[in-house]
C-alpha positions in Angstrom: 72.1 -47.4 66.7 71.4 -44.6 64.2 68.0 -43.2 65.1 67.9 -41.1 62.0 68.4 -44.2 59.7 65.7 -46.0 61.6 63.4 -43.1 60.8 63.9 -43.2 57.1 61.3 -45.8 56.2 58.7 -43.6 58.0 59.8 -40.3 56.5 57.3 -40.1 53.6 54.4 -40.5 56.0 55.9 -38.0 58.4 56.3 -35.4 55.7 52.8 -36.1 54.3 51.3 -35.6 57.8 53.3 -32.4 58.2 52.3 -31.0 54.9 48.6 -31.9 55.6 48.7 -30.4 59.1 47.9 -33.8 60.7 49.1 -35.0 64.1 52.7 -36.4 64.0 53.4 -40.1 63.3 55.5 -40.3 66.5 53.9 -38.0 69.1 56.4 -36.8 71.7 56.0 -38.0 75.3 55.4 -34.4 76.5 52.5 -32.6 74.7 54.5 -29.3 75.1 57.2 -30.6 72.8 55.3 -30.1 69.5 58.1 -29.2 67.1 57.5 -30.2 63.5 60.3 -32.7 63.2 60.9 -34.7 66.3 63.3 -37.7 66.1 62.1 -40.4 68.5 64.6 -41.5 71.1 66.4 -38.2 71.5 66.0 -37.3 75.2 63.7 -34.4 75.8 64.5 -31.9 78.6 63.2 -28.3 78.5 66.1 -26.7 80.5 69.8 -27.7 80.5 72.5 -26.7 82.9 75.0 -24.4 81.1 77.8 -25.8 83.2 77.5 -29.0 81.2 78.9 -27.1 78.2 82.4 -25.8 79.1 82.4 -23.2 76.3 79.6 -21.2 78.0 82.1 -20.0 80.7 84.1 -18.2 77.9 81.1 -16.1 77.0 80.6 -15.1 80.7 84.3 -14.1 81.0 84.1 -12.0 77.8 80.9 -10.2 78.7 82.4 -6.8 79.0 84.2 -7.1 75.7 81.0 -8.3 73.9 78.9 -5.5 75.5 81.5 -3.0 74.3 81.2 -4.3 70.7 77.5 -4.0 70.9 77.7 -0.4 72.3 80.1 0.7 69.5 77.8 -0.9 66.9 74.7 0.8 68.3 76.5 4.1 68.3 76.9 4.0 64.6 73.1 4.3 64.1 73.0 2.0 61.1 69.8 0.6 59.7 70.5 -3.1 60.4 68.2 -4.6 63.0 65.1 -6.1 61.4 61.7 -7.0 62.6 61.6 -10.7 63.4 59.1 -12.9 61.7 59.0 -16.7 61.7 57.9 -17.6 58.2 56.9 -21.1 59.2 55.7 -21.0 62.8 54.6 -17.3 62.6 56.1 -16.4 65.9 56.4 -12.7 66.5 55.8 -10.3 69.3 52.2 -9.7 70.1 53.1 -6.7 72.2 56.2 -4.4 71.8 58.8 -5.2 69.2 61.2 -8.0 68.5 64.2 -7.1 66.3 67.2 -9.1 65.2 70.6 -8.6 63.7 71.6 -11.8 61.7 75.2 -12.9 62.0 74.8 -16.4 60.5 71.9 -18.7 59.4 72.4 -22.2 58.0 75.8 -21.4 56.4 74.8 -18.0 55.1 77.1 -15.5 57.0 76.5 -11.7 57.2 80.2 -10.7 57.0 79.5 -7.0 57.3 77.8 -7.7 60.6 80.3 -10.3 61.9 83.1 -7.8 61.4 81.5 -5.6 64.0 81.7 -8.3 66.6 85.1 -10.0 66.4 85.3 -11.1 70.0 81.7 -12.5 70.0 82.2 -14.4 66.7 85.6 -15.8 67.8 83.7 -17.4 70.7 80.8 -18.5 68.6 83.1 -20.2 66.1 84.7 -22.1 68.9 81.5 -23.8 70.0 81.7 -27.5 69.4 79.1 -29.0 67.1 77.5 -25.6 66.4 74.4 -25.8 64.2 74.9 -22.5 62.4 72.2 -20.0 63.5 73.4 -16.9 65.3 71.7 -13.5 65.7 71.5 -10.7 68.2 67.9 -10.3 69.5 66.5 -7.0 70.7 63.4 -6.9 72.8 61.9 -3.4 73.5 60.2 -2.6 76.8 56.9 -4.4 77.2 57.5 -7.0 74.5 55.9 -10.4 74.8 56.9 -13.2 72.4 53.9 -15.6 72.6 54.3 -19.3 73.1 55.8 -21.2 70.2 58.1 -24.1 69.4 61.3 -24.5 67.3 61.2 -26.8 64.3 63.2 -29.8 65.6 64.5 -31.6 68.7 67.9 -32.2 67.1 69.4 -28.9 68.4 69.7 -27.0 71.7 69.4 -23.2 72.0 71.7 -20.9 73.9 70.9 -17.4 74.9 73.7 -15.1 76.1 72.4 -11.9 77.8 74.5 -8.9 76.7 72.2 -6.3 78.2 69.4 -7.7 80.3 67.4 -5.4 82.6 65.4 -6.8 85.5 62.1 -8.5 84.9 63.1 -10.3 81.6 61.7 -13.8 81.8 61.7 -17.0 79.6 59.2 -19.8 80.0 60.2 -23.2 78.6 57.5 -25.9 79.0 56.2 -25.5 82.6 59.0 -23.5 84.2 59.7 -19.8 84.0 63.1 -18.3 84.8 64.6 -14.8 84.9 67.2 -14.3 82.3 70.6 -13.4 83.7 72.9 -10.8 82.3 76.4 -11.8 81.3 75.7 -15.6 81.4 74.4 -18.3 79.1 71.1 -20.1 79.5 70.5 -23.4 77.5 67.2 -24.9 76.6 65.5 -27.2 74.1 63.3 -25.0 71.9 61.4 -28.0 70.6 59.4 -27.4 73.8 56.8 -24.6 74.0 58.4 -21.4 75.1 57.7 -17.7 75.4 59.5 -14.5 76.5 58.6 -11.3 78.3 60.4 -8.0 78.8 58.4 -6.5 81.7 61.0 -3.8 82.2 61.3 -0.2 80.9 64.6 -0.9 79.1 65.8 -2.8 76.0 67.1 -6.3 76.2 70.0 -7.4 73.9 70.7 -11.1 73.7 72.8 -13.5 71.5 70.9 -16.5 70.1 72.9 -19.5 69.2 72.2 -23.2 68.4 74.2 -26.4 68.6 73.5 -30.0 68.0 71.9 -32.0 70.7 74.6 -33.7 72.8 72.9 -37.1 72.6 73.3 -37.2 68.8 76.2 -39.0 67.3 78.3 -37.5 64.5 76.9 -40.1 62.2 73.3 -39.0 63.1 74.2 -35.4 62.6 75.6 -36.2 59.1 72.4 -38.1 58.3 70.2 -35.1 59.4 72.3 -32.8 57.2 71.7 -35.0 54.3 67.9 -35.1 55.0 67.9 -31.3 54.9 68.6 -31.5 51.2 65.2 -33.3 50.5 62.9 -31.1 48.5 60.1 -30.7 51.2 62.6 -30.0 54.0 64.7 -27.7 51.7 61.5 -25.7 51.0 61.1 -25.2 54.8 64.7 -24.1 55.1 64.4 -21.7 52.2 61.3 -20.1 53.7 63.3 -19.4 56.9 66.2 -18.1 54.9 64.0 -15.7 53.0 62.6 -14.5 56.3 66.1 -13.9 57.6 67.2 -11.8 54.6 64.1 -9.9 53.4 62.4 -8.4 56.4 61.8 -4.7 56.8 64.8 -2.9 58.5 64.4 -0.7 61.5 66.8 1.8 63.1 69.0 0.7 66.0 
């Protein structure tokens, strides 16, 4: 059963409602899962056990190497981290600062950045069914990223903590967890989530996404074809512009 194909007859009405800001045609079972494009039938679960994804262990084993790459990069004092702004959802820090270093976004790769992180990118490129968004996120002390949702339930999000002080927390749906350093956490960002850095130190984190494990290869291919539709392509281009044209800040 191709759930994406079954959705196609309803797509015009779904897009019309989205453009008009109306409630979705297929409301999710959980009101905290309010992403813009939710495919019915894909299991919704806010938190996922990283052990279910064997590749996460390789990141933990390489933590010291990845941290070393970050420290060398920061020591160069380049103007490369940018203020994060979500052009569609508007998510940004309401206290403190949220900065990002883009490595890849939807097929657009920042080679000059990737060259600085060879060990990290080797592990990223080995992730099965990776969805293509990778950046290093920096949260300054006291930063709060307010509640928001990702755009779709077709992907899962992984955070790998490179430098994580105490008192950094992530809430997904109704559960708040402390972020560990040197390990991956996996969650479904189509659920409402928010982040706090209550500490007096900076947090550095790798953000990665991969296709939901319940999707078949056929469904993934269908989703990728849908992304070429004009309305959805417009959404993608707004995100891409936000990724490449934000004001730079110093490391």
